[in-house]
C-alpha positions as CSV (number, residue, x, y, z in Angstrom):
1,M,8.5,248.1,106.2
2,I,5.0,246.8,106.5
3,R,3.8,249.0,103.7
4,R,6.5,247.8,101.3
5,V,5.7,244.1,102.0
6,G,2.1,244.7,101.3
7,Q,3.0,246.4,98.1
8,T,5.2,243.5,97.0
9,L,2.5,241.0,97.7
10,G,0.0,243.0,95.8
11,L,2.2,243.2,92.8
12,V,2.8,239.4,92.8
13,C,-0.9,238.8,93.1
14,A,-1.6,241.2,90.2
15,L,0.9,239.4,88.0
16,V,-0.7,236.0,88.7
17,A,-4.2,237.4,88.0
18,C,-3.0,238.9,84.8
19,A,-1.6,235.6,83.6
20,G,-4.9,233.9,84.1
21,P,-5.9,230.4,82.6
22,P,-4.9,229.5,79.0
23,A,-7.1,230.7,76.3
24,R,-9.8,228.4,75.0
25,G,-8.5,226.2,72.2
26,Q,-4.9,226.4,73.4
27,S,-3.4,223.2,74.9
28,T,-1.2,223.2,77.9
29,P,2.4,222.7,76.9
30,P,3.7,219.2,77.8
31,P,6.0,218.9,80.8
32,P,9.7,218.8,79.9
33,V,11.1,215.4,79.3
34,R,13.7,214.4,81.7
35,G,16.8,212.6,80.6
36,V,18.9,212.7,77.4
37,Q,17.3,212.0,74.1
38,P,19.1,209.3,72.0
39,N,20.8,210.3,68.8
40,I,19.7,208.2,65.7
41,Y,21.9,207.9,62.7
42,E,21.2,206.2,59.4
43,I,24.0,204.2,57.7
44,A,23.8,203.0,54.1
45,P,24.1,199.3,53.6
46,E,27.1,199.7,51.4
47,Q,28.9,201.5,54.3
48,V,28.6,198.4,56.6
49,A,31.8,196.3,56.4
50,P,30.9,192.6,55.7
51,S,32.1,190.1,58.4
52,Q,35.1,188.2,57.2
53,E,34.9,184.4,57.3
54,P,37.8,182.7,59.1
55,P,40.2,180.8,56.9
56,F,39.3,177.2,56.3
57,I,40.3,174.0,54.4
58,E,37.6,172.1,52.5
59,V,38.4,168.5,51.5
60,N,36.6,165.4,50.2
61,G,36.9,161.9,51.6
62,A,35.7,158.6,50.2
63,A,35.8,154.9,51.2
64,T,34.4,151.6,50.0
65,V,33.7,148.5,52.1
66,I,33.1,145.0,50.6
67,V,30.2,143.0,52.1
68,P,29.8,139.3,51.3
69,T,26.3,138.5,50.0
70,D,24.3,136.0,52.0
71,Q,20.9,136.1,50.2
72,A,19.8,135.3,46.7
73,R,16.6,136.1,44.8
74,V,15.7,134.3,41.6
75,S,12.8,135.4,39.6
76,F,11.3,132.9,37.2
77,A,8.0,132.5,35.3
78,M,5.7,130.0,33.9
79,E,4.3,130.8,30.4
80,S,1.4,128.8,29.2
81,R,-0.9,128.9,26.1
82,G,-4.4,127.8,25.4
83,A,-7.1,128.1,22.8
84,S,-9.2,130.0,25.3
85,A,-8.4,132.2,28.2
86,A,-9.8,129.7,30.7
87,E,-7.7,126.9,29.1
88,A,-4.5,128.9,29.3
89,A,-5.1,129.9,32.9
90,N,-5.9,126.3,34.0
91,V,-2.8,125.0,32.2
92,N,-0.6,127.6,33.8
93,A,-2.1,127.1,37.3
94,D,-1.4,123.3,37.1
95,A,2.2,123.9,35.9
96,M,3.0,126.6,38.5
97,D,1.6,124.4,41.3
98,R,4.1,121.6,40.3
99,V,7.0,124.1,40.3
100,L,6.1,125.5,43.7
101,T,5.6,122.1,45.2
102,A,9.0,121.0,43.8
103,L,10.7,124.0,45.3
104,R,9.2,123.5,48.7
105,R,10.3,119.9,48.8
106,A,13.8,120.6,47.7
107,G,15.0,121.6,51.2
108,L,16.4,124.9,50.1
109,P,17.6,127.0,53.1
110,G,15.4,129.9,54.1
111,L,13.2,129.5,51.1
112,D,10.6,132.3,50.6
113,L,8.2,132.2,47.6
114,E,6.3,135.3,46.4
115,T,4.1,135.9,43.3
116,F,4.8,139.3,41.9
117,G,3.1,139.4,38.5
118,Y,0.3,137.7,36.5
119,A,-0.6,138.5,32.9
120,L,-3.3,137.1,30.5
121,Q,-3.0,138.3,26.9
122,P,-4.6,137.3,23.6
123,E,-2.5,136.2,20.7
124,Y,-3.5,137.3,17.2
125,A,-3.2,135.8,13.7
126,T,-3.4,137.6,10.4
127,D,-5.0,136.0,7.4
128,P,-4.0,136.7,3.7
129,Q,-6.6,139.5,3.7
130,R,-4.8,141.1,6.6
131,V,-7.7,140.5,9.0
132,R,-6.6,140.0,12.6
133,T,-8.3,137.3,14.7
134,V,-7.6,135.9,18.1
135,S,-5.7,132.7,17.7
136,G,-5.3,131.9,21.4
137,Y,-4.3,133.2,24.8
138,V,-1.0,133.3,26.8
139,V,-0.7,133.4,30.6
140,T,2.5,134.4,32.4
141,N,2.8,133.9,36.1
142,N,5.9,135.4,37.8
143,V,7.3,134.1,41.0
144,S,10.4,135.0,43.0
145,A,12.2,132.6,45.3
146,T,14.6,133.9,48.0
147,I,17.0,131.7,49.8
148,T,19.7,132.3,52.5
149,D,22.4,130.2,50.8
150,V,23.9,131.9,47.8
151,D,25.7,128.6,46.8
152,A,22.3,126.9,46.3
153,V,21.1,129.2,43.5
154,G,22.1,126.8,40.8
155,R,20.2,124.0,42.5
156,L,17.1,126.2,42.9
157,I,17.1,127.0,39.2
158,D,17.5,123.4,38.2
159,V,14.6,122.4,40.5
160,A,12.3,125.1,39.1
161,I,13.1,124.3,35.5
162,G,12.9,120.6,36.0
163,A,9.4,121.0,37.4
164,G,8.3,123.0,34.4
165,A,9.3,126.6,34.7
166,N,10.2,127.9,31.3
167,R,11.6,131.4,31.9
168,V,14.2,132.8,34.3
169,S,13.9,136.6,34.4
170,G,16.4,137.7,37.0
171,I,18.9,136.8,39.6
172,A,20.1,139.1,42.4
173,F,22.4,138.8,45.4
174,T,22.1,140.9,48.5
175,A,23.7,141.2,52.0
176,S,21.1,141.0,54.7
177,D,22.8,143.5,57.0
178,T,24.9,146.3,55.6
179,E,24.6,148.7,58.5
180,P,28.0,147.8,60.1
181,A,29.6,148.3,56.6
182,R,27.9,151.7,56.2
183,R,29.3,152.9,59.6
184,Q,32.8,151.6,58.7
185,A,32.7,153.3,55.3
186,L,31.6,156.6,56.9
187,S,34.4,156.4,59.5
188,E,37.0,155.7,56.9
189,A,35.7,158.5,54.6
190,V,35.9,161.0,57.4
191,A,39.4,159.8,58.4
192,S,40.5,160.1,54.8
193,A,39.2,163.7,54.7
194,R,41.0,164.6,57.9
195,A,44.3,163.1,56.8
196,E,44.2,165.1,53.6
197,A,43.3,168.3,55.4
198,E,46.2,167.8,57.8
199,V,48.6,167.5,54.9
200,I,47.3,170.7,53.4
201,A,47.5,172.6,56.6
202,Q,51.0,171.5,57.4
203,A,52.2,172.4,53.9
204,L,50.8,175.9,54.5
205,G,52.6,176.1,57.9
206,Y,49.5,175.8,60.1
207,R,47.9,173.3,62.4
208,L,44.5,171.9,61.5
209,G,41.6,173.4,63.4
210,A,38.2,172.0,64.4
211,P,35.7,170.7,61.8
212,L,33.1,173.4,60.8
213,E,30.8,171.7,58.4
214,I,30.3,168.2,57.0
215,H,28.2,166.9,54.1
216,G,27.6,163.5,52.6
217,G,26.9,160.0,53.9
218,A,27.0,156.4,53.0
219,E,24.7,154.6,50.5
220,R,22.5,151.6,51.2
221,P,23.4,149.3,48.4
222,S,20.9,147.8,46.0
223,P,20.8,144.1,45.2
224,R,23.6,143.0,43.0
225,P,21.9,141.7,39.8
226,L,23.4,139.0,37.7
227,A,23.3,139.6,33.9
228,L,21.4,136.8,32.2
229,D,23.0,137.4,28.8
230,S,26.4,136.3,30.0
231,G,26.2,132.9,28.2
232,I,24.7,131.0,31.2
233,R,22.3,128.3,30.0
234,F,19.5,127.3,32.4
235,Q,18.5,123.8,31.9
236,A,17.7,120.8,34.1
237,A,20.9,118.8,34.5
238,A,22.5,116.3,36.9
239,A,25.0,118.9,38.1
240,P,23.8,122.2,39.5
241,T,24.0,125.2,37.2
242,P,27.1,127.2,38.2
243,I,26.3,130.6,39.6
244,E,28.9,132.9,41.2
245,A,27.3,135.1,43.9
246,G,30.0,137.9,44.2
247,D,30.0,140.6,46.8
248,Q,28.3,143.9,47.5
249,T,30.1,147.2,48.0
250,V,29.1,150.0,50.4
251,S,30.4,153.4,49.5
252,A,30.7,156.6,51.5
253,N,31.5,160.2,50.4
254,V,31.9,163.2,52.6
255,T,32.9,166.8,52.3
256,V,34.4,168.3,55.4
257,R,35.3,172.0,56.1
258,F,38.1,172.4,58.8
259,A,39.1,175.7,60.4
260,L,42.7,176.7,59.8
261,G,44.5,176.5,63.1
262,P,47.4,178.5,64.5
263,A,50.7,178.7,62.7
264,L,53.3,176.0,63.4
265,S,56.2,177.0,65.6
266,G,59.3,177.9,63.6
267,R,57.4,178.7,60.4
């Protein structure tokens, strides 16, 4: 028994010795990786089914709100001529000073004066030999007057012209605060869109779902200009020049997309 064991041990040692270390230049094989390797598959893009968008209803809504105007802006000018540039400028300055003084003394409510343009230009004359020469100079001084009483526009014009202003270039009416009207117009436009969508959904046999998207908004209105070629004659008179202020409009437009809800019972 002892002999056999010794022989067995000798055989094992011999086998280990014969195996020896790995030859030079050979790497030791990596240890086995434990666990399960994932399987990776490639799928062509055309094989991927696109996600379907849920059914929806898209409608437009619009609303308009009228806003009374409470401010008026009148633009007028003083045009003066002179043989020289200095003469034309001095004549214009004196005349404009009389106009501004008259306006300030007129007691117009909320009067605000602002100069927004001044121009000095030569005037030319052509002799029989078609030679052009400077014959004089013209100065134009533009001023705007803003008041908070739209019914006093006619009186403002009469005061300015009576003091020497010789040109009225524009009249515009505005509402000082249009934000409440904008909010009202937006609310009414959205309500209009929802009402239309509900009609469509019920006609199809469904309830109206939640809103998904909304686009649009309400505008901030520009001043309402008064056309000066409507036959109005601006002249100093005992009675004020008649001017109708009118109103401003605030408009809102929205596009709303609603989800299509569940089917109505009994449909």
